Each structure stands twice: as structure tokens, then as C-alpha cells.
C-alpha positions in Angstrom: -88.4 5.8 23.3 -88.6 2.1 24.4 -88.4 0.9 20.7 -86.2 2.2 18.0 -87.7 4.2 15.2 -86.3 1.8 12.6 -88.0 -1.1 14.3 -91.4 0.7 14.5 -91.3 1.9 10.9 -90.4 -1.4 9.6 -93.1 -3.3 11.5 -96.1 -1.0 11.7 -98.1 1.4 9.5 -99.3 4.2 11.7 -102.5 6.0 10.5 -103.8 9.1 12.3 -107.5 10.3 11.9 -109.2 13.2 13.6 -108.2 16.8 14.4 -104.7 18.1 15.1 -103.6 20.7 17.6 -104.6 23.6 15.1 -108.1 22.2 14.6 -107.4 20.9 11.0 -108.9 17.5 10.0 -106.3 14.9 9.2 -106.5 11.4 7.8 -103.1 10.1 6.8 -100.2 7.7 7.4 -97.3 9.1 9.6 -94.0 7.8 10.7 -92.7 7.8 14.3 -91.5 11.5 14.1 -95.1 12.4 12.9 -96.7 10.4 15.6 -94.5 12.0 18.4 -95.2 15.4 17.0 -98.9 14.9 17.3 -99.3 12.9 20.6 -95.8 13.1 22.4 -93.3 10.4 23.4 -95.0 9.0 26.4 -98.3 8.2 24.6 -96.3 7.0 21.6 -94.6 4.5 23.8 -97.8 3.5 25.4 -99.4 2.9 22.1 -96.6 0.9 20.6 -96.5 -1.3 23.7 -100.1 -1.9 23.5 -99.8 -3.0 19.9 -96.9 -5.3 20.8 -99.0 -7.0 23.4 -102.1 -7.5 21.1 -102.2 -10.3 18.8 -104.4 -8.5 16.3 -103.6 -7.2 12.8 -104.8 -3.7 13.8 -104.7 -1.9 17.1 -106.8 1.3 17.5 -106.1 3.8 20.2 -108.4 6.7 20.7 -107.7 10.0 22.5 -110.3 12.1 24.2 -109.4 15.1 22.1 -110.8 13.5 19.0 -107.6 11.8 17.6 -107.6 8.1 16.6 -104.3 6.3 16.1 -104.4 3.0 14.3 -101.3 0.7 14.2 -101.2 -1.9 11.4 -98.8 -4.7 11.4 -96.7 -4.5 8.3 
């Protein structure tokens, strides 16, 4: 990971909405380990880097498979 898990968990609230790999509907807050379990390390790094560049309070990243990840500045 480009950023440490403590840095990400301290600075961001990560909300995941949509369907998981098993087809279940989810709408919950997750930590870094939950995010990595759902989308993988490469996409997690990409989404955190995008949130770091953006000057907005919330960064929304959508995947084609119906999953939406929202990163809120804490």
C-alpha cells in the first residue's frame, strides 16, 4: 500500500454501497482491510490517491460491477 492503514483510517471514513462478490446488497462503513477485501490493493491505492488529489469533502468512486466507494474526509 502507498499509504499506511493508520493514516487512511484516521483521515477517511470509507463507505461502500452496492453488491459484493456473493451478490449480497451492502451499505456500510468499512476500514482499510474491508476495502481491500472487497476491491483489492491496486484499486484501493488508486481510490485513496484520487481522494488525496481532490479538494472535496467527499470523493465517490464507482466500479462497473455495481459497487460504489465513497471516501469522506474525517
